[in-house]
N, C-alpha and C positions, 0 to 999 in steps of 0.2 A: 881940667879937661874932662877928667874922665865922668863928672855928675853931669857936664852938658850933655856928652854923649848918652849917657843910660838915658838922662829926660827927651834928648831926641830919637835914640828908640823906644821910648814908650809911648811916645806923641805919634808916631810912624805906626808902631802896632794901634795906636785908640784910630787914627785914621782911617787904615784897610780895617778895623772892624766896624768903625762905621760906614764903608764905603761897602762892607760886606751885609751891614743891616738893609742900607738904602736898596742896593740892587736886588737884596730879599723882599723889600717892604715893592716895590713897585714890579716884582713878576705878582706879589698876591693883587696888587691892584688891575693888573692887568686879569687875572685869573675871575675877579669879582666884575668888571667889566664885562667880561664876556657873558656869564651867568646873568648879570643886568639881563643881557643884550636879548640872550634866551626867553629869561622868564618875560619880556616885555614881547616877544612872538607870543608867547603860550597864552599870555593873557589877552591878548589880541585874537587869539582862534577863538579863545573859550567866550569871549564879549560875540562873538559872530555867531558860534554857538548857537550864545542863550536869544539872540538877536532874531535867530530862526527860528530856536524852539515857541519865542511870543508868538512870531508871526503864524505859525502853525496853530498856535492856541485860538488867535482869534478865528481863523480860517473855521476853526472848531465850532467856534463859538459866534458866529456869523449873524446867527437866527436874533440875538440878542442884542441889538447897536445898541448899545447905554450909553455909547460916544468913546469906548475905550480908544485910546490913542498910543503909540508907540514911537519914541524920541526916534532917530537915527546916530548910528554910534558913528563916531568918526574914522 
């Protein structure tokens, strides 16, 4: 019986370690998702700023109408 009890304790300990690791990974994943969302917002901001700068550039170059076109960003 002693060997079975030790094995059961080892398995319980291993299960606890795995559950702790899982909780840690889930927390890390949550942080990464939050960072990804923040980066997407920043990227959209910089895309719109770049588009605005291109429009300003086109206004400055309005005299030279060589068919310059800008595509609208979503």
